[in-house]
TORLO-952608 format. One record per residue (C-alpha): residue number from 1; residue in three letters; x negated, z negated, y. Coordinates in nm, 2 decimals. Example, Ala and Ser with C-alpha at 12.3 -4.5 7.8 and 13.67 -1.06 7.14 Angstrom:
REM residues 2
+-----+-----+--------+--------+--------+
|   i |  aa |      X |      Z |      Y |
+-----+-----+--------+--------+--------+
|   1 | ala |  -1.23 |  -0.78 |  -0.45 |
|   2 | ser |  -1.37 |  -0.71 |  -0.11 |
+-----+-----+--------+--------+--------+
END
This chain:
REM residues 157
+-----+-----+--------+--------+--------+
|   i |  aa |      X |      Z |      Y |
+-----+-----+--------+--------+--------+
|   1 | met |   0.66 |   0.82 |  -4.34 |
|   2 | lys |   0.48 |   1.13 |  -4.37 |
|   3 | leu |   0.69 |   1.50 |  -4.34 |
|   4 | tyr |   0.55 |   1.82 |  -4.41 |
|   5 | his |   0.68 |   2.15 |  -4.30 |
|   6 | gly |   0.54 |   2.46 |  -4.50 |
|   7 | thr |   0.60 |   2.79 |  -4.33 |
|   8 | asp |   0.39 |   3.09 |  -4.26 |
|   9 | leu |   0.09 |   3.07 |  -4.02 |
|  10 | glu |   0.24 |   3.27 |  -3.74 |
|  11 | ser |   0.55 |   3.03 |  -3.72 |
|  12 | ala |   0.34 |   2.71 |  -3.73 |
|  13 | ile |   0.13 |   2.84 |  -3.44 |
|  14 | asn |   0.47 |   2.94 |  -3.28 |
|  15 | ile |   0.61 |   2.57 |  -3.35 |
|  16 | glu |   0.29 |   2.41 |  -3.24 |
|  17 | lys |   0.25 |   2.64 |  -2.88 |
|  18 | asn |   0.64 |   2.59 |  -2.79 |
|  19 | gly |   0.77 |   2.29 |  -3.02 |
|  20 | ile |   1.04 |   2.25 |  -3.27 |
|  21 | asp |   1.36 |   2.43 |  -3.19 |
|  22 | val |   1.62 |   2.29 |  -3.39 |
|  23 | phe |   1.85 |   2.60 |  -3.34 |
|  24 | phe |   1.59 |   2.86 |  -3.44 |
|  25 | asn |   1.34 |   2.71 |  -3.68 |
|  26 | cys |   1.59 |   2.69 |  -3.95 |
|  27 | asp |   1.83 |   2.86 |  -4.19 |
|  28 | arg |   2.17 |   2.83 |  -4.06 |
|  29 | arg |   2.30 |   2.82 |  -4.41 |
|  30 | gly |   2.09 |   2.59 |  -4.55 |
|  31 | asp |   2.17 |   2.29 |  -4.74 |
|  32 | phe |   2.24 |   2.05 |  -4.47 |
|  33 | gly |   2.30 |   2.31 |  -4.22 |
|  34 | pro |   2.10 |   2.42 |  -3.89 |
|  35 | gly |   1.82 |   2.18 |  -3.82 |
|  36 | phe |   1.43 |   2.15 |  -3.87 |
|  37 | tyr |   1.38 |   2.14 |  -4.25 |
|  38 | met |   1.10 |   1.90 |  -4.39 |
|  39 | thr |   1.00 |   1.74 |  -4.71 |
|  40 | gln |   0.80 |   1.44 |  -4.80 |
|  41 | asn |   0.64 |   1.60 |  -5.09 |
|  42 | leu |   0.32 |   1.77 |  -4.96 |
|  43 | glu |   0.30 |   1.97 |  -5.29 |
|  44 | gln |   0.66 |   2.14 |  -5.20 |
|  45 | ala |   0.53 |   2.20 |  -4.89 |
|  46 | tyr |   0.27 |   2.37 |  -5.01 |
|  47 | lys |   0.45 |   2.56 |  -5.22 |
|  48 | leu |   0.67 |   2.68 |  -4.95 |
|  49 | ala |   0.35 |   2.80 |  -4.75 |
|  50 | arg |   0.22 |   2.96 |  -5.02 |
|  51 | ser |   0.50 |   3.18 |  -5.08 |
|  52 | asn |   0.38 |   3.37 |  -4.75 |
|  53 | asp |   0.04 |   3.57 |  -4.71 |
|  54 | val |  -0.10 |   3.33 |  -4.52 |
|  55 | gly |   0.09 |   2.99 |  -4.50 |
|  56 | ala |   0.05 |   2.64 |  -4.29 |
|  57 | ile |   0.17 |   2.32 |  -4.33 |
|  58 | leu |   0.27 |   2.11 |  -4.02 |
|  59 | lys |   0.22 |   1.74 |  -4.08 |
|  60 | tyr |   0.42 |   1.48 |  -3.90 |
|  61 | arg |   0.48 |   1.12 |  -3.92 |
|  62 | leu |   0.80 |   0.91 |  -3.88 |
|  63 | asn |   0.84 |   0.57 |  -3.77 |
|  64 | glu |   1.08 |   0.41 |  -4.00 |
|  65 | arg |   1.17 |   0.16 |  -3.72 |
|  66 | ser |   1.27 |   0.43 |  -3.50 |
|  67 | leu |   1.52 |   0.56 |  -3.74 |
|  68 | lys |   1.74 |   0.25 |  -3.66 |
|  69 | ser |   1.82 |   0.38 |  -3.34 |
|  70 | leu |   1.90 |   0.71 |  -3.49 |
|  71 | ser |   2.19 |   0.83 |  -3.68 |
|  72 | val |   2.08 |   0.90 |  -4.03 |
|  73 | lys |   2.26 |   1.02 |  -4.34 |
|  74 | val |   2.11 |   0.94 |  -4.68 |
|  75 | phe |   2.22 |   1.15 |  -5.01 |
|  76 | arg |   2.10 |   0.96 |  -5.30 |
|  77 | gly |   2.07 |   1.16 |  -5.61 |
|  78 | phe |   2.32 |   1.44 |  -5.69 |
|  79 | ser |   2.65 |   1.30 |  -5.59 |
|  80 | lys |   2.99 |   1.52 |  -5.55 |
|  81 | glu |   2.97 |   1.42 |  -5.19 |
|  82 | trp |   2.61 |   1.57 |  -5.19 |
|  83 | gly |   2.77 |   1.89 |  -5.40 |
|  84 | asn |   3.07 |   1.92 |  -5.16 |
|  85 | thr |   2.85 |   1.89 |  -4.84 |
|  86 | ile |   2.59 |   2.19 |  -4.93 |
|  87 | asn |   2.87 |   2.40 |  -5.03 |
|  88 | ser |   3.06 |   2.37 |  -4.70 |
|  89 | glu |   2.73 |   2.39 |  -4.55 |
|  90 | arg |   2.60 |   2.70 |  -4.74 |
|  91 | asn |   2.90 |   2.85 |  -4.83 |
|  92 | lys |   3.14 |   2.81 |  -4.56 |
|  93 | gly |   2.87 |   2.79 |  -4.28 |
|  94 | ile |   3.02 |   2.41 |  -4.20 |
|  95 | asp |   2.83 |   2.18 |  -4.01 |
|  96 | val |   2.98 |   1.89 |  -4.15 |
|  97 | leu |   2.67 |   1.68 |  -4.09 |
|  98 | arg |   2.63 |   1.79 |  -3.69 |
|  99 | gly |   2.68 |   1.43 |  -3.62 |
| 100 | tyr |   2.37 |   1.29 |  -3.78 |
| 101 | asp |   2.03 |   1.32 |  -3.62 |
| 102 | phe |   1.81 |   1.31 |  -3.94 |
| 103 | val |   1.96 |   1.41 |  -4.31 |
| 104 | phe |   1.77 |   1.31 |  -4.65 |
| 105 | gly |   1.85 |   1.43 |  -4.97 |
| 106 | lys |   1.80 |   1.65 |  -5.28 |
| 107 | met |   1.74 |   2.03 |  -5.30 |
| 108 | ala |   2.02 |   2.18 |  -5.50 |
| 109 | asp |   1.88 |   2.42 |  -5.73 |
| 110 | gly |   1.95 |   2.83 |  -5.80 |
| 111 | asn |   2.28 |   2.75 |  -6.02 |
| 112 | phe |   2.45 |   2.65 |  -5.69 |
| 113 | val |   2.54 |   3.04 |  -5.67 |
| 114 | asp |   2.76 |   2.99 |  -5.96 |
| 115 | leu |   2.96 |   2.72 |  -5.75 |
| 116 | phe |   3.00 |   3.03 |  -5.47 |
| 117 | asn |   3.09 |   3.26 |  -5.71 |
| 118 | lys |   3.32 |   3.05 |  -5.87 |
| 119 | arg |   3.22 |   3.05 |  -6.17 |
| 120 | ile |   3.21 |   2.67 |  -6.20 |
| 121 | asn |   3.38 |   2.37 |  -5.98 |
| 122 | ile |   3.17 |   2.10 |  -5.79 |
| 123 | asp |   3.18 |   1.84 |  -6.13 |
| 124 | glu |   3.07 |   2.09 |  -6.34 |
| 125 | tyr |   2.78 |   2.17 |  -6.10 |
| 126 | ile |   2.72 |   1.76 |  -6.07 |
| 127 | ser |   2.68 |   1.73 |  -6.43 |
| 128 | gly |   2.43 |   2.03 |  -6.49 |
| 129 | val |   2.17 |   2.02 |  -6.19 |
| 130 | ser |   1.92 |   2.16 |  -6.39 |
| 131 | asn |   1.62 |   2.02 |  -6.24 |
| 132 | asp |   1.49 |   1.80 |  -5.95 |
| 133 | ile |   1.33 |   2.09 |  -5.76 |
| 134 | gly |   1.28 |   1.83 |  -5.45 |
| 135 | asp |   1.38 |   1.66 |  -5.12 |
| 136 | gln |   1.41 |   1.76 |  -4.81 |
| 137 | val |   1.46 |   1.60 |  -4.46 |
| 138 | ile |   1.61 |   1.78 |  -4.15 |
| 139 | ala |   1.59 |   1.71 |  -3.80 |
| 140 | lys |   1.93 |   1.79 |  -3.68 |
| 141 | thr |   1.90 |   1.70 |  -3.32 |
| 142 | ile |   1.65 |   1.70 |  -2.99 |
| 143 | lys |   1.66 |   1.35 |  -3.06 |
| 144 | ala |   1.52 |   1.35 |  -3.41 |
| 145 | val |   1.25 |   1.58 |  -3.31 |
| 146 | asn |   1.14 |   1.35 |  -3.02 |
| 147 | ala |   1.11 |   1.08 |  -3.30 |
| 148 | leu |   0.85 |   1.29 |  -3.51 |
| 149 | lys |   0.52 |   1.26 |  -3.45 |
| 150 | tyr |   0.27 |   1.55 |  -3.48 |
| 151 | asp |   0.00 |   1.51 |  -3.68 |
| 152 | gly |  -0.20 |   1.85 |  -3.75 |
| 153 | lys |  -0.19 |   2.14 |  -3.97 |
| 154 | val |  -0.32 |   2.26 |  -4.28 |
| 155 | val |  -0.39 |   2.63 |  -4.29 |
| 156 | leu |  -0.39 |   2.81 |  -4.65 |
| 157 | lys |  -0.54 |   3.15 |  -4.70 |
+-----+-----+--------+--------+--------+
END
């Protein structure tokens, strides 16, 4: 499985030099809590990297057989469990997925803000997810990071 991390060039160089730090290279209130966020979609990584003056895409490989020895959570589509998890992670800052090495799932769209502001409930949100804006794969532990094989970088100017 190929995975990509879109970022700015300075961060990419830092990650190459010092390795992935699941407690540093993350948004603590991301959809699935602390961890190193990647995607299986190269175009999505490109868009994230392009949002910087000089972007970069770090490429990784993950042997699917190695996942058998790791704790993995997979969210299939836009389920109520997926929505409640994101609400807990983003809105409450509760890392409900801390027992997992890897988490796979869809990204939440901008309408999730309405849920935070209590304009809609979780059922309304799930039934009205406006679009599929991408997937995300999160390495949440050192064990997960060690399963990743670095496969190079692409610099975008």
